[in-house]
C-alpha positions in Angstrom: -67.8 17.3 -13.0 -68.0 16.2 -8.9 -64.6 16.1 -7.4 -64.7 15.4 -2.8 -62.7 17.2 -1.2 -62.2 16.1 3.0 -59.3 17.2 6.1 -58.1 14.2 7.4 -54.9 14.5 9.3 -54.3 10.9 9.9 -53.8 7.6 7.8 -54.8 6.3 10.6 -57.2 3.0 9.5 -59.6 3.1 11.7 -60.6 7.1 10.9 -59.0 6.8 7.0 -60.8 4.8 5.8 -64.2 5.8 6.3 -63.2 9.3 4.7 -61.7 7.2 1.5 -65.5 5.9 1.9 -67.1 9.1 1.8 -65.1 10.5 -0.8 -66.3 8.6 -2.7 -69.9 8.8 -2.0 -70.1 12.4 -1.8 -69.4 12.1 -5.6 -71.3 9.0 -6.6 -69.1 6.6 -7.4 -68.7 4.1 -4.5 -71.9 2.1 -6.9 -69.7 2.3 -9.8 -67.6 -0.4 -7.7 -69.8 -3.5 -9.4 -70.0 -7.0 -7.7 -66.8 -10.2 -9.5 -66.0 -7.0 -11.0 -61.5 -7.0 -11.6 -60.4 -3.7 -10.2 -56.8 -2.5 -11.0 -55.7 -0.4 -7.9 -52.4 2.2 -9.9 -49.8 3.5 -6.8 -48.2 6.5 -7.2 -44.7 3.5 -6.1 -42.3 6.8 -8.1 -39.3 4.3 -6.5 -38.2 2.5 -3.5 -39.0 6.0 -1.1 -40.1 5.3 2.8 -43.3 6.0 3.3 -42.5 9.4 5.2 -41.3 10.8 2.8 -44.4 11.6 1.1 -43.7 10.7 -1.7 -45.1 7.7 -2.7 -49.1 6.7 -1.7 -48.9 5.7 1.8 -49.3 1.8 2.9 -52.1 2.5 5.0 -54.1 4.7 2.3 -53.8 1.8 -0.7 -54.5 -0.7 2.4 -58.3 1.6 3.1 -59.0 1.2 -0.8 -58.5 -2.3 -1.3 -60.6 -2.7 1.7 -63.2 -0.5 0.4 -63.1 -2.8 -3.0 -62.8 -5.7 -1.3 -67.0 -5.1 -0.3 -67.5 -5.4 -4.1 -65.1 -7.6 -5.3 -62.0 -9.6 -4.3 -60.2 -10.0 -8.1 -57.8 -6.6 -7.5 -55.1 -6.3 -9.4 -52.4 -3.5 -7.7 -48.8 -2.2 -8.6 -46.8 0.9 -10.7 -44.2 1.0 -12.8 -41.1 2.2 -11.3 -38.4 4.6 -13.4 -35.5 2.2 -12.5 -36.9 -0.4 -10.0 -38.4 -3.4 -9.3 -41.7 -3.6 -8.3 -41.4 -6.1 -5.8 -38.2 -4.5 -3.8 -40.1 -0.7 -4.2 -43.2 -2.0 -3.2 -41.3 -3.8 0.0 -38.7 -0.5 1.2 -42.5 2.3 0.6 -44.5 -0.6 3.0 -46.9 -1.3 0.7 -45.8 -4.9 -0.3 -46.6 -5.7 3.4 -50.7 -4.6 2.9 -50.9 -6.7 -0.4 -49.5 -9.7 1.0 -52.4 -9.6 4.1 -54.6 -8.4 1.6 -53.7 -11.2 -0.9 -54.8 -9.5 -3.5 -52.5 -9.6 -7.3 -48.9 -7.6 -7.9 -49.2 -6.1 -11.4 -47.0 -7.4 -13.3 -46.7 -4.9 -15.9 -43.9 -6.3 -18.7 -46.4 -6.9 -20.9 -47.5 -4.9 -23.8 -50.4 -3.8 -25.4 -50.2 -0.7 -27.6 -53.2 1.2 -27.0 -54.5 5.0 -29.4 -56.0 8.0 -29.2 -58.3 9.4 -32.4 -58.0 13.0 -30.1 -54.1 13.1 -30.7 -51.6 16.5 -30.6 -48.1 14.8 -31.5 -48.4 10.8 -31.0 -51.0 8.8 -31.0 -49.8 5.7 -29.8 -48.5 3.9 -26.5 -47.5 1.1 -25.8 -48.4 0.0 -21.9 -48.3 -2.3 -19.2 -51.4 -4.8 -20.4 -52.5 -5.4 -16.9 -53.0 -1.7 -16.9 -55.3 -2.0 -19.1 -57.2 -5.8 -18.9 -59.9 -4.9 -16.2 -63.5 -3.2 -15.8 -61.7 -0.2 -13.9 -59.1 1.7 -12.5 -58.9 4.0 -9.0 -56.1 5.8 -9.7 -53.9 6.7 -6.3 -52.3 9.7 -7.3 -50.1 11.6 -4.2 -50.4 15.2 -3.2 -47.1 16.5 -5.5 -44.9 19.3 -6.7 -43.0 18.7 -9.4 -40.0 20.5 -11.1 -40.3 19.9 -14.8 -44.8 19.7 -14.8 -44.7 22.3 -12.1 -47.4 19.4 -10.4 -48.0 15.9 -10.5 -51.4 14.0 -9.3 -54.1 12.0 -10.7 -53.4 12.6 -14.6 -48.9 12.8 -14.6 -49.6 10.0 -11.9 -51.2 8.1 -15.2 -47.7 8.2 -17.4 -46.7 5.2 -15.0 -48.7 3.4 -17.9 -45.1 3.0 -19.0 -42.6 0.5 -18.6 -39.5 1.3 -16.2 -36.8 3.0 -18.4 -39.3 3.3 -21.0 -40.7 6.6 -19.8 -37.2 8.1 -20.4 -37.5 7.6 -24.4 -40.9 9.5 -23.7 -38.8 12.2 -22.5 -36.1 11.5 -25.6 -39.1 12.2 -27.8 -41.1 14.7 -26.2 -37.8 16.5 -25.5 -38.8 20.2 -24.0 -42.0 20.8 -21.5 -44.9 22.2 -23.3 -44.4 18.7 -26.1 -43.7 16.5 -23.2 -47.4 18.1 -21.8 -49.0 17.2 -25.5 -47.1 13.8 -24.9 -48.8 13.5 -21.8 -52.2 15.1 -23.1 -51.9 11.6 -25.8 -51.4 9.5 -23.3 -54.3 10.3 -20.7 -56.4 10.7 -24.2 -55.3 7.2 -25.1 -56.1 5.7 -21.3 -59.3 7.1 -21.5 -60.2 5.8 -24.5 -59.3 2.6 -24.1 -62.0 3.0 -20.9 -64.4 4.0 -22.5 -66.1 1.3 -22.2 -64.6 0.8 -17.6 -65.0 2.8 -14.9 -61.7 5.3 -13.2 -61.8 6.5 -9.9 -59.2 9.3 -8.8 -59.0 9.8 -4.8 -55.8 11.4 -4.6 -53.5 10.7 -1.2 -52.6 14.7 0.5 -52.3 14.5 3.7 -48.4 14.3 3.8 -47.7 15.8 0.2 -44.9 17.0 -1.1 -43.3 20.9 -2.7 -40.4 22.2 -3.5 -38.5 20.5 -5.9 -40.3 17.5 -6.2 -41.6 15.2 -7.1 -38.7 13.2 -5.6 -36.7 13.2 -2.7 -35.0 16.7 -3.8 -38.5 17.2 -2.4 -40.2 17.8 1.0 -42.5 16.1 2.3 -45.7 18.7 3.4 -48.5 17.6 5.6 -51.7 18.6 4.1 -54.7 17.2 5.5 -56.7 16.3 2.4 -58.4 13.4 0.6 -59.6 14.6 -2.5 -61.3 12.7 -5.4 -62.9 12.7 -8.7 -64.8 10.2 -12.0 -61.9 13.0 -13.4 -58.4 13.3 -13.4 -58.7 17.2 -14.8 -61.3 18.5 -12.1 -58.7 16.9 -9.7 -56.0 18.4 -10.4 -57.3 22.0 -10.7 -59.1 21.6 -8.0 -55.4 20.4 -6.4 -53.7 23.3 -7.6 -56.7 25.8 -5.7 -55.6 24.0 -2.1 -52.7 24.0 -2.3 -52.0 27.7 -3.1 -50.0 27.9 -6.1 -50.2 29.1 -9.5 -53.1 28.0 -11.9 -51.4 29.2 -14.6 -48.2 27.1 -13.9 -50.0 23.5 -14.2 -49.6 23.4 -17.6 -50.9 19.9 -17.9 -54.3 20.8 -17.2 -54.3 23.7 -19.2 -53.6 21.5 -22.4 -55.9 18.9 -21.3 -58.4 21.4 -20.5 -58.4 23.7 -24.6 -58.5 19.5 -25.5 -62.0 18.8 -23.6 -59.8 15.6 -22.1 -61.3 17.0 -18.7 -62.7 19.9 -16.7 -59.6 22.0 -16.3 -62.1 25.2 -15.5 -62.5 25.7 -11.7 -66.1 27.7 -12.0 -67.9 24.1 -14.3 -66.2 21.8 -11.2 -69.4 22.1 -8.1 -66.6 20.6 -4.9 -68.2 18.3 -1.9 -67.2 17.8 1.5 -64.7 20.3 2.6 -64.5 23.3 0.5 -61.6 25.7 -0.9 -61.0 28.2 2.5 -60.9 25.4 5.0 -57.6 25.0 3.4 -56.8 29.3 2.4 -53.7 28.7 5.2 -52.1 25.9 3.2 -49.3 27.6 0.7 -46.8 24.4 -0.9 -43.3 26.0 -1.5 -43.7 26.0 -5.9 -40.6 24.6 -7.8 -37.8 26.6 -7.7 -38.1 28.6 -11.3 -41.2 27.2 -13.0 -41.7 28.5 -17.0 -44.5 30.2 -17.6 -46.4 28.9 -21.1 -43.9 31.9 -23.4 -41.2 30.4 -21.5 -42.2 27.1 -23.0 -42.2 28.2 -26.3 -39.6 29.7 -25.9 -37.1 26.7 -24.9 -39.1 24.7 -27.7 -35.5 26.2 -29.4 -32.9 24.0 -28.3 -30.0 26.2 -28.9 -32.2 28.6 -26.2 -31.7 26.4 -23.9 -28.6 26.5 -22.8 -28.2 29.3 -22.3 -31.7 30.3 -21.1 -31.9 27.5 -18.4 -30.9 26.5 -15.4 -29.0 22.8 -15.2 -28.7 19.4 -12.5 -26.0 20.3 -10.1 -24.1 16.8 -7.4 -23.5 17.5 -4.2 -20.9 15.0 -4.1 -21.3 15.7 0.1 -24.6 13.5 0.0 -23.8 11.9 -3.6 -23.7 7.7 -2.3 -22.4 7.2 -6.6 -25.4 5.2 -7.2 -25.6 5.2 -11.2 -29.5 5.9 -11.5 -29.4 9.7 -12.5 -27.2 8.0 -15.6 -29.4 5.3 -16.0 -32.6 6.8 -16.7 -31.1 10.6 -18.5 -33.1 10.5 -21.1 -30.6 11.6 -23.5 -27.2 9.7 -21.7 -25.9 13.2 -21.0 -24.9 11.7 -16.9 -23.1 9.7 -17.1 -20.5 7.4 -14.8 -17.2 5.2 -13.8 -17.9 2.2 -11.6 -16.5 4.3 -8.5 -16.7 7.6 -9.4 -18.8 10.6 -8.8 -21.7 11.1 -11.9 -20.7 14.1 -14.1 -23.2 15.9 -16.7 -22.2 17.7 -20.0 -25.1 20.3 -20.1 -24.7 20.7 -23.5 -27.1 17.5 -24.0 -29.1 18.0 -21.0 -32.9 18.0 -21.8 -33.9 19.3 -18.0 -36.8 16.8 -17.6 -35.3 16.2 -14.4 -35.7 12.5 -14.1 -32.0 12.2 -12.7 -33.9 14.4 -9.1 -36.8 11.9 -9.5 -34.9 9.2 -8.8 -31.8 10.2 -7.2 -32.7 7.9 -3.4 -30.3 10.6 -1.3 -31.4 14.7 -2.5 -27.6 14.5 -4.5 -28.5 16.5 -6.7 -30.3 19.5 -7.0 -30.9 22.8 -9.6 -27.9 24.9 -11.1 -28.7 29.2 -10.5 -30.4 30.7 -14.0 -27.5 32.4 -16.1 -28.3 35.3 -16.2 -29.9 35.9 -19.3 -32.9 33.5 -18.7 -33.3 35.1 -15.9 -33.8 38.3 -18.1 -35.7 36.9 -20.9 -38.1 35.3 -18.4 -38.5 37.4 -15.8 -37.9 34.6 -13.2 -37.1 35.7 -9.1 -35.7 32.7 -8.5 
């Protein structure tokens, strides 16, 4: 499987656009953008976050891709499904909206749903997703290079969780309430997307110029200048290369491990051909990993619900930062977080499922992890 890796340290469109096109040519995918085809450009638009935070796809990265696609077709739809905020509001906050207006492309509505299914599923066969994301000839997926408090990293494959509309994503955290089960659910969804695109084309182009490290994928993470563009037709191969570029531990990247075991893509680094710059060019790049990430042993152990409260950390609030917006309570899948008007949020840790959705949507980095209980540190062997 081909993956292109190119160094790029700027969002200057005059430099960035040729680099992205080169990344596509290196993997022989530019030719697959067909004349007059309908192309969906899938953003990472987690919420209403400023572009300099490294949380959402950068506006000039989006504009570069749009202009490259326009060399073949102007039938372009762009968007994502933010968890709690309206898409237009989020796009205006992160600067993408002005680009979409300038380029005269269609903005995703997302609300109309269709059902997609997978024959290669482990837990969930069917998913309701945004119909506009399916009714196209091609998808170009534009993830960010980010760490993730639950899934260790979130890149090309995890970005497709955005096919689920808005707050309906929270319901999946309840249905698949432990990380290992959630990992299979994400892979079930990915399998269904692959089947719905079996006669179409998917290209993944990762915006890793400014990434995110630590307790991502929201404001609890910290921007990381990474200076890289990664592209592949296989999300699993891209993600496998990305974890190497970030200098992180592939053994913790359980979404990718599951995908490789289920033959949903190529996760074996020895079966991936890297074009462009080499991994050695990024040997000095080292992301900070999410705190207390779990091994496969730990993931299996916390499938036992009663163990979670005695061995795992839970969210805590910084009331000096909290603005009482209620986004954490709105997204919380098991309703462990509650908030009264004008008051600070409160959490019932015994029903918390540790999905970290609250931290993901917090606009002011007011939610962090408690220290892992002593028994958890002993049993799981984590050093943090």
